[in-house]
C-alpha positions in Angstrom: 89.0 81.2 144.8 89.9 80.6 141.1 87.4 81.9 138.6 86.2 79.5 136.0 88.0 81.1 133.1 91.3 80.8 134.9 91.1 77.2 135.9 93.4 74.7 134.2 91.8 72.5 131.5 91.0 69.2 133.3 91.4 67.3 130.0 94.8 68.8 129.2 98.2 67.3 130.1 99.2 67.2 133.8 102.4 69.2 134.1 103.4 67.2 137.1 102.3 63.8 136.0 104.3 60.9 134.5 103.8 62.1 130.9 105.5 65.4 131.7 109.1 65.7 130.7 111.2 68.7 131.4 112.6 70.2 128.2 116.2 69.7 127.5 117.4 73.2 127.4 120.7 72.3 125.7 118.8 71.3 122.5 117.3 73.7 120.0 113.6 74.2 120.4 111.2 74.7 117.5 113.7 75.7 114.9 112.1 77.0 111.7 111.3 74.2 109.3 112.5 76.0 106.2 110.8 73.7 103.8 107.5 74.0 105.6 107.9 77.8 105.6 108.4 77.9 101.9 105.4 75.7 101.3 103.2 77.8 103.6 104.5 81.0 102.0 103.6 79.7 98.5 100.1 78.8 99.8 99.8 82.3 101.2 100.9 84.1 98.0 98.5 82.0 95.8 95.5 82.5 98.2 96.1 86.2 98.5 96.6 86.6 94.8 93.2 84.9 94.2 91.6 87.0 96.9 92.8 90.3 95.5 91.9 89.3 91.9 88.4 88.2 93.0 88.0 91.5 95.0 89.2 93.8 92.2 86.7 92.0 89.9 83.9 92.5 92.3 83.2 88.8 92.2 82.3 88.4 95.9 80.4 90.5 98.5 82.4 93.5 99.5 81.7 92.8 103.2 80.6 89.9 105.4 79.5 90.3 109.0 78.8 87.0 110.7 78.3 87.2 114.5 81.6 86.5 116.2 80.5 83.2 117.8 79.4 81.8 114.5 82.5 83.0 112.7 84.8 81.6 115.5 83.1 78.2 114.9 83.5 78.4 111.1 87.2 79.1 111.5 87.7 76.4 114.2 89.5 78.9 116.4 89.0 77.2 119.7 90.2 73.9 118.3 93.3 75.3 116.7 94.2 77.3 119.8 93.8 74.3 122.0 95.3 71.6 119.8 97.6 73.2 117.3 99.0 71.0 114.6 98.2 73.1 111.6 99.9 72.0 108.4 100.4 73.9 105.1 97.4 72.0 103.6 95.2 72.7 106.6 96.4 76.3 106.5 95.3 76.6 102.9 91.8 75.7 103.8 91.7 77.9 106.9 93.2 80.9 105.1 90.6 80.6 102.3 87.8 80.7 104.9 89.5 83.6 106.8 89.8 85.7 103.7 86.2 85.0 102.6 84.9 86.4 105.9 86.7 89.8 105.8 86.1 93.2 104.2 87.5 93.5 100.7 89.3 96.8 100.4 90.3 96.2 96.8 86.6 95.7 95.8 85.2 98.4 93.6 82.2 98.7 96.0 84.4 99.4 99.0 83.6 103.1 99.6 83.8 103.3 103.4 86.6 104.0 105.7 89.8 105.9 105.0 91.9 102.7 104.8 94.0 102.0 101.7 93.6 99.1 99.3 97.3 98.3 99.8 99.6 97.9 96.8 101.6 94.7 96.7 105.0 96.3 97.5 103.7 97.3 100.9 102.4 93.7 101.4 105.9 92.4 100.7 107.3 94.7 103.4 104.9 93.3 105.9 105.9 89.8 104.9 109.6 90.7 105.3 109.1 92.3 108.7 107.0 89.3 109.9 109.9 87.0 109.2 112.9 89.1 110.5 111.2 91.1 113.2 113.6 94.1 113.6 111.9 96.5 116.0 114.0 99.5 115.1 113.3 102.4 117.5 116.7 101.3 118.8 119.1 101.4 115.9 121.1 98.3 116.9 117.9 96.3 116.6 117.4 97.1 113.0 119.9 99.3 111.2 118.6 98.7 107.7 115.0 99.4 108.8 116.0 102.5 110.7 118.0 103.9 107.8 115.1 103.3 105.4 112.8 105.2 107.8 115.3 108.1 108.0 115.3 108.5 104.3 111.5 108.2 104.0 111.1 110.8 106.6 113.7 113.1 104.8 111.5 112.8 101.7 108.3 113.5 103.6 109.8 116.5 105.4 111.0 117.9 102.1 107.6 117.4 100.5 105.8 119.2 103.4 108.4 122.1 103.3 110.4 121.3 106.5 114.0 121.1 105.2 115.4 121.6 108.7 112.8 119.5 110.4 112.6 116.1 112.1 110.2 113.2 112.2 109.3 109.7 113.2 106.8 107.1 111.9 104.2 105.8 114.3 101.5 103.1 114.3 98.6 105.3 113.2 97.4 108.8 113.0 95.9 108.9 116.6 99.4 108.1 118.0 100.9 110.6 115.6 98.6 113.4 116.7 99.4 112.6 120.3 103.1 112.7 119.6 102.9 116.0 117.8 100.9 117.5 120.6 103.4 116.2 123.1 106.0 118.3 121.3 103.6 121.3 121.5 103.1 120.7 125.2 106.9 120.6 125.7 107.3 123.9 123.9 104.5 125.6 126.0 105.3 123.9 129.3 108.9 122.5 129.3 108.6 121.2 132.9 105.4 119.3 132.3 107.2 115.9 131.8 108.7 116.0 135.3 106.5 118.4 137.3 103.1 117.7 135.8 100.8 119.6 133.4 99.8 123.2 134.2 96.1 123.5 134.7 95.7 126.4 132.3 96.8 124.8 129.0 94.3 124.5 126.2 93.9 123.4 122.6 92.1 125.4 119.9 90.4 123.1 117.4 87.2 123.0 115.2 84.4 120.8 116.3 85.0 118.7 113.2 88.5 117.8 114.3 89.4 114.1 114.4 88.4 112.4 117.7 92.0 111.7 118.4 92.6 115.4 119.2 90.3 115.4 122.2 91.6 112.0 123.2 95.1 113.4 123.1 94.1 116.3 125.3 92.8 113.8 127.9 95.9 111.6 127.7 98.2 114.6 127.9 96.6 115.6 131.1 94.8 118.7 129.8 91.4 117.1 129.9 88.7 117.1 127.1 87.3 120.4 128.4 90.6 122.1 127.6 89.7 121.8 123.9 88.3 125.2 123.0 86.1 125.0 119.9 86.9 127.4 117.0 84.2 129.0 115.0 83.5 127.2 111.7 81.4 127.7 108.6 78.3 125.6 107.7 80.6 122.7 106.5 82.8 122.6 109.5 85.8 124.5 108.1 87.6 127.0 110.4 86.3 130.5 109.9 89.5 132.4 109.6 87.9 135.8 110.2 86.7 134.6 113.6 89.9 133.1 114.8 90.5 136.1 117.2 87.2 135.3 118.9 88.3 131.8 119.6 91.6 132.9 121.1 89.8 135.5 123.2 87.4 132.9 124.5 90.2 130.7 125.7 92.1 133.6 127.3 88.9 134.9 129.0 88.4 131.5 130.5 91.9 131.7 132.0 93.4 129.3 129.4 96.8 129.4 127.7 96.4 127.8 124.3 99.4 125.5 123.6 98.3 124.7 120.0 95.8 125.4 117.3 94.7 122.4 115.2 93.6 122.6 111.5 92.5 119.9 109.1 93.9 118.9 105.8 91.4 117.4 105.2 88.6 116.9 107.7 87.7 113.3 108.3 84.0 113.7 107.9 83.7 115.9 104.8 87.1 115.7 103.1 87.3 119.5 103.0 90.5 121.4 103.7 90.9 124.3 106.1 92.6 127.4 104.7 96.0 126.8 106.0 98.0 129.9 105.0 95.9 132.5 106.9 95.6 130.2 109.8 99.4 129.7 109.9 99.9 133.5 109.7 97.5 134.0 112.6 99.3 131.5 114.7 102.7 133.1 113.9 101.4 136.5 114.9 100.0 135.3 118.2 102.8 132.8 119.1 100.6 129.7 118.8 101.9 126.3 117.9 100.2 125.4 114.5 99.4 121.7 114.1 98.0 120.4 110.8 96.2 117.1 110.9 97.1 116.0 107.4 96.5 112.3 108.1 94.3 111.8 105.1 94.9 114.8 102.8 98.6 115.5 103.0 99.1 113.0 100.2 97.6 115.6 97.8 101.0 117.3 98.0 102.1 114.7 95.4 99.5 115.7 92.9 100.2 118.9 90.8 96.5 119.3 90.4 95.7 119.2 94.1 98.7 120.4 96.1 97.3 123.9 96.2 94.8 122.6 98.8 97.7 122.5 101.3 99.1 126.0 100.5 100.6 127.3 103.7 101.3 123.9 105.3 105.0 124.9 105.5 104.0 127.4 108.1 102.9 124.7 110.5 105.0 123.7 113.5 103.9 120.1 113.2 102.1 118.0 110.6 100.9 114.4 110.6 100.6 112.3 107.4 99.2 108.8 107.2 100.7 106.6 104.5 98.1 103.9 105.1 95.4 106.1 103.7 96.3 107.6 100.3 99.8 106.2 99.7 98.5 102.6 99.2 100.3 101.4 102.3 98.9 98.7 104.6 98.2 99.8 108.2 99.7 101.3 110.0 102.3 103.9 109.0 101.8 107.5 110.1 104.4 110.3 110.0 104.9 112.9 112.7 106.8 115.8 111.1 108.0 119.0 112.9 109.5 122.1 111.3 112.3 122.3 114.0 113.9 119.0 114.7 114.7 119.8 118.3 111.0 120.2 119.1 110.3 116.5 118.6 113.4 115.6 120.7 112.0 117.7 123.5 108.6 115.8 123.5 110.0 112.9 125.6 112.3 113.1 128.6 112.9 109.5 129.5 115.7 107.6 131.1 116.2 103.8 131.3 119.7 102.4 131.8 119.0 99.3 129.6 118.1 101.4 126.6 119.4 105.0 126.8 123.1 104.7 126.6 125.9 104.7 124.0 125.5 106.3 120.7 121.8 107.4 120.6 122.3 109.6 117.6 120.5 107.1 115.4 117.9 105.9 117.9 114.3 106.9 117.3 113.0 105.8 120.7 113.5 109.3 122.0 110.8 110.6 119.6 108.1 108.0 120.0 105.9 106.2 122.5 106.9 102.9 121.0 110.0 100.9 121.7 109.2 97.8 119.7 108.3 99.8 116.6 107.8 97.9 113.4 109.7 98.7 110.2 107.1 101.1 109.0 109.3 103.0 106.6 109.9 99.8 104.5 106.3 99.8 103.4 106.4 103.4 102.2 109.8 102.9 100.6 108.8 99.9 98.6 105.7 101.6 97.3 107.8 104.5 96.3 110.5 102.2 94.8 107.9 100.5 92.6 105.5 103.4 91.8 107.6 106.6 92.4 106.4 109.9 93.6 104.6 110.5 90.3 102.8 107.2 90.5 101.5 107.8 94.0 100.5 111.3 93.1 98.5 110.0 90.1 96.8 107.5 92.5 95.7 110.4 94.7 94.5 112.4 91.7 92.5 109.5 90.3 90.7 108.8 93.6 89.9 112.5 93.9 88.6 112.6 90.4 86.4 109.5 90.9 84.9 111.2 94.0 84.2 114.3 92.0 82.6 112.1 89.3 80.3 110.6 91.9 79.3 114.1 93.0 78.5 115.0 89.3 76.4 111.9 88.8 74.5 112.2 92.1 73.5 115.9 91.8 72.1 115.1 88.3 69.7 112.6 89.8 66.3 113.4 91.4 66.2 112.8 95.1 69.9 113.1 95.7 71.3 116.1 97.6 75.1 116.9 97.8 75.8 119.8 100.2 79.2 120.7 98.7 81.5 120.1 95.9 84.2 117.6 97.0 87.8 118.7 97.4 89.2 115.2 98.0 88.0 111.6 97.6 85.3 112.0 100.3 81.7 112.9 99.4 78.7 113.4 101.7 75.2 113.1 100.3 71.6 112.3 101.1 68.8 110.6 99.3 65.3 111.9 100.1 64.3 112.7 103.7 64.3 109.1 105.1 66.7 107.5 107.6 70.0 107.4 105.8 71.4 104.9 108.4 68.8 102.4 107.3 69.9 102.7 103.7 73.5 102.1 104.8 72.6 99.1 106.9 70.7 97.5 104.1 73.7 97.8 101.8 76.0 96.3 104.4 73.6 93.4 105.0 73.4 92.7 101.3 77.2 92.9 101.0 76.6 95.0 97.9 78.3 98.2 98.9 80.3 99.4 101.9 79.9 103.1 102.7 79.8 105.1 105.9 77.9 108.1 107.2 78.5 111.4 108.9 76.6 114.3 110.4 76.7 117.8 108.8 74.9 120.5 110.8 73.3 117.8 112.9 71.8 116.0 109.9 72.8 112.4 109.0 74.3 112.0 105.6 75.7 109.0 103.7 79.4 109.2 103.0 81.5 107.8 100.2 85.3 107.5 100.4 86.9 106.4 97.1 89.9 104.3 98.1 90.0 101.3 95.6 91.6 101.8 92.2 88.9 99.4 90.8 86.0 101.8 91.5 84.7 103.2 88.3 81.7 104.9 86.8 79.8 101.6 86.6 80.2 101.1 90.3 79.1 104.7 91.1 76.0 104.4 88.8 75.1 101.0 90.4 75.3 102.5 93.9 73.0 105.4 93.0 70.6 103.0 91.4 70.5 100.7 94.4 70.0 103.6 96.9 67.1 104.9 94.8 65.6 101.4 94.6 65.9 100.8 98.3 64.3 104.2 99.2 61.3 103.6 96.8 60.7 100.0 97.9 
């Protein structure tokens, strides 16, 4: 029996009826109309330029959240999917509606998730890749894209302190953490790829570690229970003095730790673990040291803040997301290892249609992905326009704005900030009421977009300064609005 959602549309064309004609396979099919492409591209550039300008000026709500069914109707999705026929003029109208219904990351009141307000060179890279589509994990599919990635990785490895290391770019930090921990698993259990995962492997990580760490443990076959929590201070940072206790707990439970994970910085608080003594402890005890620098590794580009990553060069692996603090559109995350061979050992794959010939330039042996986008191009073009110094200044300014918010908040009655920020993330509370209600009201208004996190089991509001347009006026307005909502 055919389910309703799989039945052919009774009003659609009959593929066996008289109106059906078999395509002539000797004739070109749907060749690009270059003039139409140019027209539509011009429409896109104008609409996006207006969108970013309006967003940076704060002239529209920072967020809109219509219910999906209502939004699908407004955008005419079912009709366009069913009938097609969009023209550049129709596209202009549709794109305007689409942009109006999203979340404006360039808006000064965007203070929520760790997602960049992308710079325009990265947008150009996405446009180029969308047109040429060179998936370059196999070198012959995109030599220029692969070569750009090689050089971007060489720069990132040098910045982290891995001159003899290796790397690969992946679609996001979760996949990057998984890939790095695959390399750690290969070092601890070289036969795991072919023979299966030993049942005694474990990961050491603080409870504040990104959720992708426990997810990786499950995907890798260790299971979530193999993540042994490390002792932390009141703000969730690894307590270096108690590292031996965590290692002893794992060993007493019959576990063999394959890696220890530290944060630079923690997703919830933006605070950095003390990497140097952690790295020294791992070296002394033969532990793979993995640094999740997805958000905070970009501080290496700022003279003022690079001390926060002192000791990162002791790590065996580091991940670093460009789509957070390097103003790059999603997704582009680096997996960096101190010894190049460790990443090559992570995957032990064979496929006669791919793995042959000169594989010296192929990245497919280092990544889950085969059809991997030209991620390096986005990072490269941002560097080519802004330079290391420009990107480092961007990081420093976002960190400074967050520190300014902390200064303003702690001076106001009713606001409580549990720590001085080290990055562009600040957690705080207003009064003793339900902080989630405050956040939800701000989202419904479309006035401010911020998130929340728990510290010590207590819900806090959470600001992440990402947009260059965020200034003192924005911060003061947010504090005013929160105080007004709580007193209403």
